[in-house]
matplotlib code that plots the C-alpha trace (Angstrom):
import matplotlib.pyplot as plt

x = [-5.1, -7.8, -8.5, -11.1, -14.0, -13.0, -13.0, -16.6, -17.6, -15.8, -16.7, -16.9, -15.2, -13.7, -15.2, -11.8, -10.8, -13.6, -11.7, -12.9, -11.5, -10.6, -10.6, -7.4, -6.2, -3.4, -3.1, -4.4, -5.7, -8.1, -7.9, -7.8, -9.0, -12.5, -12.7, -11.2, -13.9, -16.6, -15.1, -15.3, -18.9, -20.0, -18.2, -19.4, -22.9, -22.6, -21.2, -24.0, -26.8, -25.3, -25.6, -22.0, -20.4, -16.6, -14.0, -10.2, -8.1, -4.4, -2.2, 1.0, 4.0, 3.2, 3.6, -0.1, -1.3, -1.4, -3.8, -5.9, -6.2, -7.2, -10.0, -11.1, -11.3, -13.3, -15.7, -16.1, -16.8, -19.2, -21.3, -21.3, -18.7, -16.1, -12.6, -9.8, -6.7, -3.8, -1.3, 1.4, 1.6, 1.1, -2.2, -2.1, -1.7, -5.0, -6.6, -5.4, -6.9, -10.2, -10.1, -9.2, -10.4, -14.0, -14.6, -17.1, -14.8, -11.5, -10.0, -6.3, -5.0, -2.5, -1.3, 0.1, 2.7, 1.4, 3.6, 4.6, 1.9, -0.9, -2.9, -6.2, -8.3, -8.6, -11.7, -13.1, -16.7, -17.7, -14.6, -15.4, -13.8, -15.5, -15.3, -17.1, -20.5, -19.7, -17.0, -19.4, -21.9, -19.6, -19.5, -23.3, -23.7, -21.3, -23.2, -26.6, -25.2, -26.8, -25.0, -25.9, -25.1, -23.4, -20.4, -18.0, -15.0, -11.4, -9.2, -5.5, -4.4, -0.9, -1.4, 2.1, 3.5, 0.3, 0.5, 4.2, 3.4, 0.7, 3.0, 5.6, 3.1, 3.9, 6.9, 8.6, 10.6, 14.2, 17.1, 18.3, 20.4, 17.9, 17.8, 14.8, 14.1, 11.3, 11.7, 11.1, 7.5, 5.1, 6.5, 9.7, 8.6, 7.1, 10.2, 12.5, 10.5, 10.0, 13.7, 14.5, 12.2, 13.3, 16.1, 19.0, 20.8, 19.0, 20.0, 17.5, 17.4, 15.4, 13.3, 12.8, 9.4, 9.9, 7.3, 9.9, 11.1, 14.7, 16.3, 13.9, 10.2, 8.4, 7.1, 8.7, 7.1, 9.6, 12.9, 15.1, 13.5, 15.1, 18.6, 19.5, 18.2, 20.1, 23.3, 22.7, 22.1, 25.3, 27.5, 26.6, 26.1, 22.6, 20.2, 17.5, 15.8, 12.4, 11.0, 7.7, 5.6, 4.7, 1.9, 3.2, 0.5, 2.7, 5.9, 8.9, 11.6, 15.0, 17.0, 20.6, 21.8, 19.7, 17.2, 13.7, 11.0, 8.0, 4.5, 3.3, 6.5, 6.0, 2.6, 4.1, 6.4, 3.5, 1.2, 3.1, 2.7, -0.9, -2.0, -0.2, -2.4, -5.5, -5.5, -7.5, -8.2, -8.8, -6.0, -6.9, -4.5, -5.1, -5.2, -1.7, -0.1, 2.0, 0.4, 3.1, 1.5, -1.9, -0.3, 1.8, -1.3, -3.1, 0.0, -0.1, -3.7, -5.1, -7.8, -6.5, -8.9, -8.1, -9.7, -9.7, -6.8, -7.5, -7.1, -10.8, -11.9, -9.4, -10.5, -14.1, -13.3, -11.4, -14.4, -16.7, -14.5, -13.3, -9.7, -7.0, -4.5, -4.5, -2.1, -1.4, 1.5, 1.7, 2.8, -0.5, -0.6, -3.8, -4.0, -7.1, -7.2, -5.1, -4.9, -7.7, -8.2, -6.4, -3.3, -0.2, 3.3, 4.9, 3.0, 3.8, 7.5, 7.0, 5.2, 7.9, 10.6, 8.5, 8.0, 11.8, 12.3, 9.7, 11.1, 14.5, 16.1, 17.6, 15.5, 18.1, 17.5, 13.7, 13.9, 16.2, 13.9, 10.9, 9.8, 11.9, 9.2, 10.1, 7.9, 7.5, 6.7, 3.6, 3.9, 1.7, 0.9, -0.4, -3.7, -6.5, -8.5, -11.7, -10.4, -8.8, -11.9, -13.2, -10.0, -10.1, -13.7, -13.0, -10.1, -12.4, -14.8, -12.0, -10.8, -14.3, -14.6, -11.2, -12.4, -9.5, -9.3, -10.0, -10.5, -12.4, -12.4, -10.5, -9.8, -8.7, -6.3, -5.6, -4.2, -2.0, 0.0, 3.2, 1.8, -0.6, -1.0, -3.1, -4.6, -6.6, -7.4, -5.6, -7.9, -5.5, -3.9, -4.8, -3.2, -3.5, -1.8, -0.2, 1.7, 2.8, 4.5, 5.8, 7.9, 10.9, 12.1, 10.9, 7.5, 7.3, 8.1, 5.1, 2.9, 4.0, 3.5, -0.1, -0.6, 1.0, -1.3, -4.4, -2.9, -1.9, -5.5, -6.3, -3.4, -1.6, 2.1, 3.5]
y = [21.8, 21.4, 18.5, 15.8, 17.6, 20.8, 19.0, 18.0, 21.5, 23.1, 20.5, 22.6, 22.6, 25.8, 26.6, 27.1, 23.5, 22.0, 21.4, 19.8, 16.4, 16.3, 18.3, 20.2, 23.2, 24.8, 23.6, 25.1, 28.1, 26.4, 22.8, 21.5, 18.5, 19.9, 19.8, 16.2, 15.2, 16.7, 14.9, 11.6, 12.2, 13.2, 10.5, 7.8, 9.1, 8.8, 5.3, 4.2, 5.7, 3.8, 0.6, 0.4, -0.2, -0.3, 2.3, 1.9, 4.9, 5.7, 8.7, 10.1, 11.3, 14.9, 16.4, 17.2, 13.8, 11.9, 14.4, 14.8, 11.0, 10.6, 13.1, 11.6, 8.1, 9.5, 11.1, 7.9, 5.8, 8.4, 8.0, 4.3, 3.1, 0.5, 1.6, -0.5, 1.6, 1.1, 3.5, 5.4, 4.6, 6.1, 6.9, 4.0, 1.5, 2.9, 2.7, -0.9, -1.7, -0.2, -2.3, -5.6, -5.6, -6.0, -2.3, 0.2, 3.2, 4.7, 7.9, 8.9, 11.8, 13.5, 16.9, 15.2, 17.5, 20.7, 22.8, 21.2, 22.8, 21.8, 18.6, 17.1, 14.0, 11.9, 9.7, 6.7, 5.3, 2.0, 1.9, 5.4, 8.7, 10.9, 14.4, 17.5, 17.8, 14.9, 17.1, 20.1, 17.8, 17.1, 20.8, 21.1, 18.1, 19.6, 22.9, 21.1, 18.4, 16.0, 12.9, 9.4, 8.2, 5.1, 3.5, 2.0, -0.2, 0.3, -2.5, -2.1, -3.9, -4.0, -4.3, -3.1, -6.6, -7.6, -4.3, -4.9, -8.5, -7.2, -4.6, -7.3, -10.0, -11.2, -8.9, -9.4, -6.2, -7.5, -6.3, -2.7, -0.4, 2.1, 5.0, 5.7, 9.0, 8.9, 12.5, 11.6, 11.0, 8.0, 5.9, 5.1, 1.9, 0.6, 1.2, -0.3, -3.5, -3.3, -3.0, -6.1, -8.1, -6.6, -8.0, -5.7, -3.1, -0.4, 2.7, 4.5, 8.1, 9.6, 6.5, 7.5, 9.2, 12.7, 15.4, 18.1, 17.1, 17.9, 17.1, 18.5, 19.0, 15.9, 17.2, 15.6, 18.1, 20.7, 19.9, 21.2, 18.6, 16.0, 17.2, 14.6, 11.8, 13.1, 13.2, 9.6, 8.4, 10.2, 9.1, 5.4, 5.4, 4.1, 3.3, 5.6, 6.9, 7.4, 10.0, 10.2, 12.9, 13.0, 10.4, 8.2, 8.7, 10.9, 9.7, 11.6, 10.0, 10.7, 8.8, 7.7, 11.1, 12.8, 14.2, 14.5, 12.3, 14.4, 13.1, 13.2, 11.5, 8.8, 8.2, 7.9, 5.2, 3.3, 3.7, 1.3, -1.9, -1.0, -0.5, -3.7, -5.5, -3.4, -2.4, 0.7, 1.5, 5.0, 6.5, 9.5, 12.4, 15.8, 19.1, 20.0, 17.2, 17.7, 17.6, 15.1, 12.6, 12.8, 12.4, 9.4, 7.6, 8.2, 6.9, 3.7, 3.2, 4.3, 6.8, 9.9, 11.4, 14.9, 15.5, 17.7, 17.7, 16.1, 12.5, 12.0, 13.5, 11.4, 8.2, 8.9, 9.6, 6.3, 4.4, 6.2, 5.5, 2.0, 3.3, 0.9, 3.7, 7.4, 10.0, 13.6, 16.0, 16.0, 12.4, 10.7, 7.5, 5.5, 1.8, -0.3, -3.8, -6.0, -3.1, -1.4, 1.9, 4.2, 6.3, 4.5, 5.9, 2.6, 0.5, 3.1, 2.5, -1.2, -0.6, 1.8, -0.8, -3.3, -0.8, -0.3, -4.1, -4.8, -2.0, -3.6, -0.2, 1.8, 4.4, 7.0, 5.9, 5.9, 9.5, 10.7, 9.4, 11.5, 14.5, 17.6, 20.0, 23.4, 24.3, 25.8, 23.4, 23.7, 27.1, 28.4, 32.0, 32.9, 34.8, 35.2, 32.0, 33.9, 35.3, 32.3, 30.9, 34.4, 35.3, 32.2, 32.9, 36.4, 35.2, 32.7, 35.4, 37.5, 34.5, 33.8, 37.5, 37.1, 33.9, 31.9, 28.1, 27.0, 23.7, 24.5, 21.0, 22.4, 26.1, 27.3, 25.5, 27.7, 26.3, 28.6, 28.1, 27.7, 25.6, 26.0, 27.5, 26.6, 28.7, 27.0, 27.5, 25.2, 22.9, 22.5, 25.9, 29.6, 29.9, 29.9, 27.2, 28.0, 25.9, 26.4, 24.4, 25.0, 23.3, 25.7, 28.5, 31.3, 29.7, 29.4, 33.1, 33.9, 31.6, 33.0, 36.6, 35.8, 34.2, 37.2, 39.6, 38.0, 37.8, 41.5, 42.5, 40.7, 42.4, 39.1, 38.6, 35.2]
z = [20.1, 22.6, 24.9, 24.1, 25.8, 24.0, 20.7, 21.2, 22.2, 19.2, 16.6, 13.5, 10.2, 8.9, 5.5, 3.9, 4.9, 2.8, -0.5, -3.7, -2.9, 0.8, 4.0, 4.4, 6.4, 8.5, 12.1, 14.3, 12.4, 10.0, 11.2, 14.8, 16.7, 16.9, 13.1, 13.2, 15.7, 13.4, 10.4, 12.3, 13.4, 10.0, 8.1, 10.5, 10.1, 6.3, 6.6, 8.9, 6.7, 3.8, 5.8, 6.9, 10.3, 10.0, 8.9, 8.5, 9.7, 9.1, 9.5, 8.0, 9.9, 10.4, 13.9, 14.2, 12.9, 16.2, 17.9, 14.8, 14.4, 18.0, 17.7, 14.4, 15.9, 18.9, 16.5, 14.5, 17.5, 19.1, 16.0, 16.3, 13.8, 14.6, 13.7, 12.3, 13.3, 11.0, 12.6, 10.6, 6.9, 3.5, 1.9, -0.6, 2.2, 3.7, 0.3, 0.1, 3.5, 2.3, -0.8, 0.9, 4.5, 5.7, 6.1, 4.5, 4.2, 5.2, 6.3, 6.1, 8.2, 5.9, 4.7, 1.6, -0.1, 1.6, 3.9, 7.2, 9.3, 7.1, 7.6, 6.5, 5.7, 2.6, 2.5, 0.7, 1.1, -0.4, -2.7, -4.2, -3.5, -1.0, -2.4, -3.7, -2.2, 0.2, 1.8, 2.0, 3.6, 6.5, 7.3, 7.1, 9.4, 11.9, 11.9, 12.4, 14.7, 12.3, 13.6, 14.5, 18.0, 19.2, 20.9, 18.3, 19.1, 18.1, 16.8, 15.8, 12.7, 11.1, 7.4, 6.3, 5.4, 3.5, 1.5, 0.6, -0.4, -2.7, -4.3, -5.1, -6.2, -9.7, -10.0, -13.4, -13.7, -13.8, -11.6, -11.6, -9.4, -8.0, -5.6, -3.4, -1.6, 0.9, 2.1, 5.7, 4.8, 5.4, 2.6, 4.5, 6.2, 3.0, 0.9, 3.5, 3.3, -0.5, -1.4, 0.6, -1.6, -5.0, -7.0, -7.9, -5.8, -3.8, -2.1, 0.2, 1.6, 4.5, 5.3, 8.9, 9.3, 10.6, 10.5, 10.7, 7.2, 8.1, 4.7, 2.1, 1.8, 0.4, -2.8, -5.9, -8.3, -7.1, -8.8, -6.0, -3.7, -6.0, -5.5, -2.9, -5.2, -8.2, -6.1, -4.9, -8.4, -9.7, -6.8, -7.1, -10.9, -10.5, -13.3, -12.0, -8.9, -7.3, -4.9, -3.0, -1.5, 2.2, 2.1, -0.7, -3.4, -5.7, -7.4, -8.8, -10.9, -12.4, -15.0, -14.8, -15.8, -13.1, -15.6, -14.1, -15.5, -15.0, -14.4, -17.9, -19.1, -16.4, -17.9, -21.3, -20.1, -18.4, -21.4, -23.7, -21.6, -20.7, -24.2, -25.3, -22.8, -23.4, -27.1, -27.8, -24.1, -22.8, -20.7, -18.5, -18.0, -16.4, -18.2, -17.1, -19.1, -22.2, -25.7, -26.4, -24.0, -25.6, -29.0, -27.7, -26.4, -29.7, -31.6, -29.6, -30.6, -27.2, -26.6, -24.7, -22.2, -20.9, -17.5, -14.4, -11.9, -8.6, -7.3, -6.6, -9.9, -11.8, -10.1, -10.8, -14.5, -14.7, -13.4, -15.9, -18.9, -17.7, -18.2, -17.0, -16.4, -15.5, -14.3, -13.3, -13.8, -10.0, -9.9, -9.0, -11.0, -11.0, -11.9, -12.5, -14.0, -11.8, -9.2, -7.3, -9.2, -6.7, -6.9, -5.5, -5.9, -4.7, -7.2, -9.8, -9.1, -9.6, -12.9, -14.1, -13.4, -15.4, -18.2, -18.6, -18.5, -21.2, -23.4, -23.2, -22.9, -20.1, -18.3, -19.6, -23.2, -22.7, -21.2, -24.0, -26.7, -25.5, -27.6, -26.8, -25.7, -24.1, -21.2, -17.7, -14.9, -12.9, -11.3, -8.4, -8.0, -4.6, -4.5, -2.0, -1.5, -2.2, -5.5, -7.3, -9.0, -9.9, -11.6, -13.8, -14.7, -15.8, -17.9, -19.5, -20.4, -22.0, -24.0, -25.3, -26.3, -28.2, -29.9, -28.5, -28.9, -25.3, -23.5, -20.3, -18.7, -15.7, -15.8, -19.3, -21.5, -24.5, -27.8, -29.9, -33.0, -31.0, -28.2, -25.2, -21.8, -18.8, -16.0, -13.3, -9.6, -7.2, -5.3, -2.4, -1.9, -2.1, -5.5, -9.3, -11.2, -14.6, -17.1, -20.7, -23.4, -26.9, -29.5, -29.0, -26.9, -29.1, -29.3, -25.5, -25.2, -27.4, -25.5, -22.1, -23.4, -24.2, -20.8, -19.1, -21.0, -19.6, -16.1, -16.2, -16.7, -13.4, -11.6, -11.3, -12.1, -12.9]

ax = plt.figure().add_subplot(projection="3d")
ax.plot(x, y, z, "-o")
ax.set_aspect("equal")
plt.show()
């Protein structure tokens, strides 16, 4: 990292850090305090040109976050925006601040679930995600030094208690025995306060925020990262358990037997109460979700909407369709209606407890009653950043030539007699994402053989 004057001199954003729905890179190779300063200058300029003056800023617990946050705040104030500094906390807490405080936008410094040395910036402007061309615009503005000038102020605000109060407001989920694994991420302080307010018995793991992530990496989509939670549930005979990613916007869950409740299954549990309150409503799920989820929503009288993976893309689609609920396989759960439309793993936990309570069945019974699909979880195949989209495009051309049944909402999702497979380019990593599902093991073998055949032509091995 450079000093402050160095940040101003080197205020550029590496092209690879401009992702579809945030700025993200590896520190310091593709993301440093110069980039953070440029993000601050550019975002503040966009805020001011839209008539705004104040921005909330938070950061996760990664080792690089304090320096990046300091450079970001300097950039914001140098472009004339007043900063409401929230300190360390999860991304949903920053979203909550943007939704409830008198601010015009928000920036969270976070690497989310990415490797320890990664970091980045998630942004909201006037209650809408800041993504796609907006992110590219920040790089253009940095290159042209197309920034407003000013001298903004900095105010420190502690919103943690207000956020927890809002999470618990109107709680009607009953009393359970629950395990909570924060993975040393930014959710720890929230969960410590939340469990003191919830009825029942609660056991917490790794609530101290530590950017070294000494116990396991905070990514609940990787089953091995749930081993400690499974052991906690088993040792204490708990009803179920929750886990969170590094910035608290993705949830993982296990039932009383330690079976993982995957993202699409979480959405299945949440869908029942939502559709009881909003009959016939659309529910948005990403292209990686099980066919069983879409069938389940339809069976409950809802309207399933398959959409692109990515938190900003999902939130935008929910606004477009007026959906009260949405979710991704990655554990992002989005709530509108009585909530604010953003993804919040802590609120998802509250709603899951309520769903079990309303169902009058244990989480283990609910998990056991789900359709027994055979699948492979989301799998990432490392490829060059410059190649990932081109590979998917070439596979799409081949599928069209073969007259395959394809949904091209996000990558290619191919329907076969036995099931389906998905190939898409990751928006956060230099990788391809694949997933597949079938009704039984032999069907899955046939689905995977077809997927592998198309990958082999591209020189890619799953």
